[in-house]
C-alpha positions as CSV (number, residue, x, y, z in Angstrom):
1,M,-1.3,20.0,11.3
2,G,0.8,23.0,10.3
3,L,-0.4,25.3,13.2
4,T,0.6,25.0,16.8
5,G,-2.0,24.8,19.6
6,L,-1.6,28.5,20.5
7,E,-2.1,29.5,16.8
8,I,-5.2,27.4,16.6
9,F,-6.5,28.8,19.9
10,K,-6.3,32.4,18.4
11,L,-8.8,31.2,15.7
12,L,-11.3,29.7,18.2
13,P,-14.3,31.5,19.8
14,K,-12.5,31.5,23.2
15,T,-15.9,31.1,25.0
16,N,-14.9,28.0,27.0
17,C,-18.4,26.7,26.4
18,K,-17.4,23.0,26.8
19,K,-19.6,21.9,23.9
20,C,-16.6,20.2,22.4
21,G,-16.2,18.1,25.5
22,M,-13.0,19.9,26.6
23,P,-12.9,22.2,29.7
24,T,-11.5,25.2,27.8
25,C,-10.9,26.3,24.2
26,L,-7.1,26.1,24.8
27,A,-7.4,22.5,25.8
28,F,-9.4,21.8,22.6
29,A,-6.8,23.7,20.6
30,M,-4.0,21.6,22.0
31,Q,-5.9,18.3,21.3
32,L,-6.6,19.6,17.7
33,A,-2.9,20.3,17.2
34,Q,-2.0,16.8,18.2
35,K,-4.7,15.3,15.9
36,R,-6.6,13.8,18.9
37,T,-9.9,15.5,18.0
38,S,-11.5,17.2,15.0
39,L,-12.7,20.7,14.3
40,D,-16.3,19.7,13.8
41,K,-16.5,19.2,17.6
42,C,-16.6,23.0,17.9
43,P,-20.1,24.2,16.8
44,D,-19.2,28.0,17.2
45,V,-16.1,28.3,15.1
46,S,-16.4,30.9,12.4
47,E,-16.4,29.9,8.7
48,E,-13.3,31.9,8.1
49,A,-11.5,30.2,10.9
50,R,-12.8,26.9,9.7
51,Q,-11.3,27.4,6.2
52,L,-7.9,28.5,7.7
53,L,-7.8,25.5,10.0
54,A,-8.8,23.1,7.2
55,A,-6.0,24.5,5.0
56,A,-3.5,24.1,7.8
57,A,-4.7,20.6,8.4
58,A,-4.3,19.5,4.8
59,P,-1.5,17.0,4.3
60,P,1.8,18.6,3.0
61,M,1.7,16.2,0.0
62,R,-1.3,16.4,-2.3
63,L,-3.4,13.3,-2.9
64,V,-3.6,12.5,-6.6
65,E,-6.0,9.9,-8.0
66,F,-6.1,8.4,-11.5
67,G,-7.7,5.5,-13.2
68,S,-11.4,4.6,-13.0
69,G,-13.6,2.0,-11.2
70,G,-11.9,-0.8,-9.4
71,G,-8.6,0.0,-11.1
72,S,-8.3,3.6,-9.8
73,V,-5.2,4.3,-7.6
74,R,-4.3,7.0,-5.1
75,V,-0.8,8.3,-4.5
76,G,0.6,11.0,-2.2
77,Q,-1.0,12.3,1.0
78,E,2.1,11.2,2.9
79,T,2.8,13.0,6.2
80,V,6.1,11.4,7.5
81,L,9.5,10.5,6.3
82,F,9.7,7.3,8.2
83,R,7.0,4.7,8.8
84,H,7.6,4.4,12.5
85,E,6.7,8.1,13.0
86,E,3.1,7.4,12.1
87,K,2.4,5.3,8.9
88,F,2.5,5.6,5.2
89,H,-0.9,6.1,3.7
90,N,-0.9,5.1,0.0
91,P,1.3,2.3,-1.3
92,T,3.6,2.8,-4.2
93,V,1.9,2.2,-7.5
94,V,3.9,-0.3,-9.6
95,G,3.4,0.0,-13.4
96,V,4.8,-1.7,-16.5
97,T,5.3,-0.1,-19.9
98,V,3.7,-0.9,-23.2
99,S,5.4,0.5,-26.4
100,D,3.1,2.0,-29.1
101,K,5.5,0.3,-31.6
102,L,3.7,-2.9,-30.7
103,S,0.5,-3.9,-32.6
104,G,-1.8,-6.8,-33.2
105,D,-0.8,-10.0,-31.5
106,S,2.4,-8.6,-30.0
107,L,0.4,-5.8,-28.3
108,K,-2.2,-8.2,-27.0
109,A,0.5,-10.5,-25.7
110,R,2.2,-7.7,-23.8
111,I,-1.0,-6.5,-22.2
112,A,-1.9,-10.1,-21.3
113,A,1.5,-10.6,-19.6
114,I,1.0,-7.5,-17.5
115,E,-2.6,-8.5,-16.7
116,A,-1.2,-11.8,-15.3
117,L,1.1,-10.1,-12.8
118,D,-1.2,-10.9,-9.9
119,F,0.2,-12.8,-6.9
120,E,-0.8,-14.0,-3.4
121,R,1.5,-13.6,-0.5
122,V,0.5,-14.5,3.1
123,G,-3.1,-14.4,2.1
124,T,-3.0,-11.0,0.5
125,H,-3.3,-10.3,-3.3
126,I,-0.6,-8.1,-4.7
127,K,-0.5,-6.9,-8.3
128,V,0.8,-4.4,-10.8
129,N,-1.5,-1.4,-10.6
130,A,-0.8,0.5,-13.8
131,V,0.1,0.2,-17.5
132,A,2.2,3.0,-19.0
133,V,1.8,3.5,-22.8
134,M,5.0,5.0,-24.2
135,N,4.9,7.0,-27.4
136,D,8.1,5.4,-28.7
137,S,6.9,5.6,-32.4
138,G,6.5,9.3,-32.4
139,S,3.2,8.8,-34.1
140,A,0.0,10.3,-32.6
141,Q,-2.1,7.7,-34.4
142,A,-0.1,4.7,-33.1
143,F,-0.1,6.2,-29.6
144,A,-3.8,6.6,-29.6
145,A,-4.4,3.1,-30.9
146,A,-2.1,1.6,-28.2
147,G,-3.8,3.6,-25.5
148,D,-7.2,2.5,-26.7
149,A,-6.1,-1.2,-26.8
150,V,-4.8,-1.0,-23.3
151,K,-7.9,0.7,-22.0
152,N,-10.2,-2.0,-23.5
153,S,-8.0,-4.9,-22.3
154,T,-7.4,-4.1,-18.7
155,S,-8.9,-2.3,-15.7
156,K,-5.6,-1.2,-14.4
157,A,-4.9,2.5,-14.1
158,L,-3.5,4.0,-17.4
159,I,-0.5,6.3,-17.8
160,L,0.1,8.0,-21.1
161,C,3.7,9.2,-21.8
162,S,4.6,11.4,-24.7
163,D,6.6,14.6,-25.3
164,S,4.0,15.7,-27.8
165,A,0.8,17.5,-26.7
166,D,-0.8,16.6,-30.0
167,A,-0.1,12.9,-29.5
168,L,-1.6,13.1,-25.9
169,A,-4.7,14.9,-27.2
170,A,-5.2,12.2,-29.8
171,A,-4.8,9.4,-27.2
172,L,-7.1,11.2,-24.8
173,D,-9.9,11.3,-27.4
174,K,-10.1,7.5,-26.8
175,T,-9.1,7.3,-23.1
176,A,-10.1,10.4,-21.2
177,D,-13.0,8.7,-19.7
178,V,-10.7,6.5,-17.5
179,R,-8.8,9.6,-16.3
180,P,-5.2,8.5,-17.1
181,L,-2.1,10.1,-15.7
182,I,-0.5,12.0,-18.6
183,G,2.9,13.4,-19.3
184,T,5.4,14.6,-19.7
185,A,5.5,18.4,-19.2
186,S,9.0,20.0,-19.4
187,A,10.3,23.5,-19.5
188,E,9.9,23.5,-23.3
189,N,6.3,22.2,-23.6
190,F,4.6,22.8,-20.2
191,E,2.0,25.3,-21.5
192,A,0.7,23.0,-24.2
193,M,0.8,20.0,-21.9
194,A,-1.1,21.9,-19.2
195,S,-3.7,22.9,-21.7
196,V,-4.3,19.3,-22.7
197,A,-4.4,18.2,-19.0
198,K,-6.8,20.9,-18.0
199,S,-9.2,20.3,-20.9
200,N,-9.3,16.6,-20.2
201,K,-9.3,16.9,-16.3
202,C,-6.2,14.6,-16.0
203,P,-3.3,14.8,-13.6
204,L,-0.1,15.8,-15.2
205,I,3.5,14.6,-14.9
206,V,6.1,17.5,-14.6
207,K,9.7,16.6,-15.3
208,A,13.0,18.3,-14.6
209,E,16.6,17.3,-13.9
210,S,17.1,19.1,-10.6
211,V,15.0,19.8,-7.5
212,E,15.3,23.6,-8.1
213,A,14.1,23.4,-11.7
214,L,11.3,21.0,-10.7
215,S,9.9,23.3,-8.1
216,E,10.0,26.3,-10.5
217,L,8.2,24.3,-13.2
218,S,5.5,22.9,-10.8
219,E,4.7,26.5,-9.8
220,K,4.3,27.5,-13.4
221,V,2.1,24.6,-14.1
222,Q,0.0,25.2,-11.1
223,E,-0.5,28.9,-12.1
224,L,-2.0,27.5,-15.4
225,G,-4.7,25.9,-13.3
226,I,-3.4,22.4,-12.9
227,E,-3.8,21.2,-9.3
228,D,-3.1,17.4,-9.7
229,I,0.6,17.3,-10.4
230,V,3.0,14.3,-10.3
231,L,6.7,15.2,-10.1
232,S,9.5,13.4,-12.1
233,L,13.3,13.6,-11.7
234,D,14.2,11.2,-14.5
235,G,17.4,11.7,-16.4
236,L,19.6,11.5,-13.3
237,A,22.1,8.9,-12.3
238,M,20.7,6.6,-9.6
239,R,22.8,8.1,-6.8
240,E,21.7,11.6,-7.7
241,R,18.1,10.5,-8.1
242,F,18.1,8.9,-4.7
243,Y,19.5,12.0,-3.1
244,S,17.2,14.3,-4.9
245,L,14.0,12.3,-4.1
246,T,14.9,12.3,-0.4
247,K,15.5,16.1,-0.6
248,V,12.1,16.5,-2.3
249,R,10.3,14.5,0.4
250,A,12.0,16.3,3.2
251,L,11.3,19.8,1.8
252,A,7.7,18.9,1.2
253,L,7.0,17.3,4.6
254,K,9.4,19.0,7.0
255,K,9.4,22.5,5.4
256,V,5.9,22.3,3.9
257,F,7.4,23.7,0.6
258,K,4.3,23.7,-1.5
259,P,5.9,23.6,-5.0
260,L,7.3,20.1,-4.1
261,G,4.2,18.9,-2.2
262,Y,3.2,16.4,-4.8
263,P,3.7,12.6,-5.4
264,V,6.6,11.5,-7.4
265,V,6.9,9.1,-10.4
266,S,10.1,7.3,-11.5
267,F,10.7,5.4,-14.7
268,V,13.4,2.7,-14.6
269,C,15.1,0.9,-17.6
270,G,18.1,-1.1,-18.4
271,E,18.8,-4.8,-17.8
272,E,16.2,-6.6,-15.7
273,A,18.4,-7.0,-12.6
274,E,19.3,-3.3,-12.8
275,Q,15.6,-2.4,-13.1
276,V,14.7,-4.4,-10.0
277,G,17.6,-3.0,-8.0
278,C,16.7,0.6,-8.9
279,A,13.0,0.1,-8.5
280,A,13.4,-1.4,-5.0
281,T,15.5,1.6,-4.0
282,L,13.0,4.1,-5.4
283,I,10.1,2.3,-3.6
284,C,12.0,2.8,-0.4
285,K,13.1,6.4,-1.0
286,Y,10.6,7.9,-2.1
287,S,8.7,7.3,-5.3
288,N,5.0,7.1,-5.2
289,I,4.8,5.5,-8.7
290,V,7.5,3.3,-10.2
291,V,7.3,2.2,-13.8
292,L,9.4,-0.6,-15.2
293,A,10.1,-1.9,-18.7
294,T,10.1,-5.6,-17.6
295,A,7.1,-7.7,-17.2
296,A,8.9,-10.7,-15.8
297,P,6.9,-12.3,-13.0
298,E,10.0,-13.1,-10.9
299,A,11.0,-9.4,-11.0
300,L,7.6,-8.0,-10.2
301,L,6.8,-10.4,-7.4
302,G,9.9,-9.2,-5.4
303,L,9.1,-5.6,-6.0
304,L,5.4,-5.9,-5.0
305,T,6.6,-7.7,-1.9
306,V,8.8,-4.7,-1.0
307,V,5.8,-2.4,-1.4
308,M,3.7,-4.7,0.8
309,N,6.3,-4.8,3.5
310,I,6.9,-1.1,3.6
311,Y,3.3,0.0,3.4
312,T,1.9,-2.4,5.9
313,D,0.6,-0.4,8.8
314,P,3.1,-1.3,11.7
315,Q,0.2,-0.9,14.1
316,K,-2.0,-3.3,12.2
317,P,-0.1,-6.5,11.3
318,V,-1.4,-8.6,8.4
319,Q,-3.8,-11.1,9.8
320,V,-5.8,-14.2,8.6
321,E,-9.3,-14.9,9.7
322,S,-9.7,-16.8,13.0
323,K,-11.2,-20.2,12.1
324,V,-10.3,-23.8,11.5
325,Y,-8.4,-24.4,8.3
326,P,-8.1,-27.8,6.7
327,V,-4.7,-28.8,5.2
328,G,-5.1,-31.6,2.8
329,E,-8.4,-33.5,3.4
330,P,-8.5,-34.1,7.1
331,D,-11.2,-36.3,8.7
332,E,-12.5,-36.5,12.2
333,S,-9.4,-38.6,13.3
334,A,-6.9,-36.1,11.8
335,P,-4.7,-34.1,14.2
336,L,-5.8,-30.7,15.4
337,M,-3.3,-27.9,16.3
338,F,-3.6,-24.2,16.9
339,T,-1.5,-21.2,16.0
340,T,-2.0,-17.4,16.0
341,N,-3.6,-15.3,13.3
342,F,-0.4,-13.4,12.4
343,S,-0.3,-14.1,8.6
344,L,3.4,-14.9,8.5
345,T,3.0,-17.4,11.4
346,Y,0.0,-19.1,10.0
347,Y,1.4,-19.5,6.4
348,T,4.7,-20.8,7.8
349,V,2.8,-23.4,9.9
350,E,0.5,-24.3,7.0
351,S,3.5,-24.8,4.6
352,D,5.3,-27.1,7.0
353,V,2.1,-29.1,7.8
354,E,1.5,-29.5,4.1
355,A,5.1,-30.7,3.7
356,S,4.4,-33.5,6.2
357,R,1.6,-34.9,3.9
358,V,-0.4,-35.5,7.1
359,A,-3.9,-34.1,6.6
360,T,-4.4,-31.7,9.6
361,H,-6.9,-29.2,11.1
362,I,-5.3,-25.9,12.1
363,L,-7.2,-23.7,14.5
364,V,-6.3,-20.1,14.1
365,V,-6.7,-18.1,17.3
366,D,-7.2,-14.4,17.2
367,T,-4.3,-12.7,18.9
368,E,-4.7,-9.4,17.1
369,G,-2.1,-10.3,14.5
370,T,0.8,-11.2,16.8
371,S,3.1,-14.2,16.8
372,V,2.9,-17.0,19.3
373,L,5.6,-15.7,21.7
374,T,4.6,-12.0,21.4
375,A,0.9,-12.9,22.0
376,Y,1.8,-15.1,25.0
377,S,4.0,-12.4,26.6
378,G,1.3,-9.8,26.1
379,D,-1.4,-12.1,27.5
380,K,-3.2,-12.2,24.2
381,L,-2.7,-15.9,24.2
382,N,-3.7,-17.9,27.2
383,E,-5.9,-20.9,28.1
384,K,-9.1,-18.8,28.0
385,V,-8.4,-17.4,24.6
386,V,-7.7,-20.8,23.2
387,S,-10.7,-22.5,24.9
388,D,-13.0,-19.7,23.6
389,A,-11.7,-20.1,20.1
390,M,-12.2,-23.9,20.3
391,A,-15.8,-23.4,21.5
392,K,-16.5,-20.7,18.9
393,N,-15.3,-22.9,16.1
394,N,-17.0,-26.1,17.4
395,V,-13.8,-28.1,17.2
396,D,-15.4,-31.0,19.2
397,S,-17.6,-31.6,16.2
398,I,-14.7,-31.6,13.8
399,V,-12.5,-34.2,15.5
400,K,-13.5,-37.1,17.8
401,H,-10.2,-37.7,19.6
402,R,-10.1,-34.6,21.9
403,K,-6.4,-34.1,21.5
404,L,-4.9,-30.6,20.8
405,I,-1.3,-29.9,19.6
406,I,0.0,-26.6,20.9
407,P,3.2,-24.7,19.9
408,G,6.3,-25.8,21.9
409,Y,7.1,-22.2,22.8
410,V,3.9,-22.1,25.0
411,A,4.3,-25.6,26.6
412,V,4.0,-23.8,30.0
413,M,0.3,-23.3,29.4
414,S,-0.5,-27.0,28.7
415,G,-1.7,-27.7,32.2
416,K,-4.1,-24.8,32.5
417,L,-5.4,-25.5,29.0
418,E,-6.2,-29.1,29.8
419,E,-8.1,-27.9,32.9
420,A,-10.0,-25.2,30.9
421,T,-11.0,-27.6,28.0
422,G,-10.9,-31.1,29.3
423,W,-8.8,-32.0,26.2
424,E,-5.5,-33.8,26.2
425,V,-2.8,-31.3,25.3
426,M,0.1,-32.5,23.3
427,V,3.2,-30.2,23.1
428,G,4.4,-29.7,19.6
429,P,7.9,-28.7,18.4
430,R,9.2,-25.2,19.2
431,E,10.1,-24.6,15.6
432,S,7.5,-25.0,12.8
433,A,10.1,-26.6,10.5
434,M,10.0,-29.7,12.8
435,L,6.3,-30.2,12.3
436,P,6.6,-32.7,9.5
437,K,8.7,-35.0,11.6
438,Y,6.4,-34.5,14.6
439,L,3.2,-35.3,12.7
440,R,4.7,-38.4,11.1
441,E,6.4,-39.8,14.2
442,V,4.8,-38.4,17.3
443,W,1.2,-37.9,16.5
444,Q,-1.1,-40.9,17.0
């Protein structure tokens, strides 16, 4: 929130009525400033004060949405420079270009290649979110045809890029219903571009080659009635772009400089390795949308993994469902082991069990997404937690041998676990990589 507790207090009724649950209006104001309560808890605040406080509470970076249906994406609304300060809210949108010079089977093949960029990592689907149609031909007709083909072939969010307002207008005749992100407005054409964006209710990309010029241009575009703006600093060398994007983010969030309080898009080109390196850097600092020319799966998987890692809420680790997972085709005599529901832990264990070629049951215990040692040290993993998970999942009906393999790192809990369950506890290896040897040579 942009206002301090005392500034908020001046806008409150100052009746100390306690209807909000706080002893005084000042206490409520302090809690509101720290985002520990909400303004609707105060029933007597004036409408004028409500509007002022709502404006002050708005994120310093505007939220921009484009696309439609299940393919719509949200960018912006970030509030911090570094994830550990709070969290990042909307993951970087990764897009791939389609040239309007392509047509027929070549165009279909390009769209199909982009559509196939859908992967699974530690139980989570990650994919390319957007398709950027580029007006490389200079033809409004070809641009409109390519935009229409993309719209009808994929549900991904659409980006239309041309320096011609006429070409954009032609493409929007066929695609405005999916609300694409359009561009690019520059100092030379911003009035015409803003007119097209306003008439079609589409967010607009604004481009300049310096932070100062970009802020001036965004103000001019906003004065023309465009609220959903996406900034672009393309045309700079990578070092200068990196520095400039960091400056934009700091000015927007720390100084609440409104002309730069918008999400940023970056287009990368060059050799495939160069694209990947630049894109990874821009995802980290600080592009909200990154568009590449390559559709190589090996390139996009790495970048989507970067996005996943950075935009995972550090307070909410990626988790898998707590239940019994079969690896291979285990029967009632197959081994049973447990691990925690931290995704990385589970998928590491699953991979090593699969490598053993010994069909196995894996019981996943809910430890709030923490690893084995972390869960044990925080008392989220103990004999009661494991025995409750065994009962909940009816493991005694899944296997007949009543033997449970536990991670070697928590061997100390084996005695208490045997007492709590009545099962024989077998201590497995400390490292997951040793599971194949353990299952083949020790389990019986």
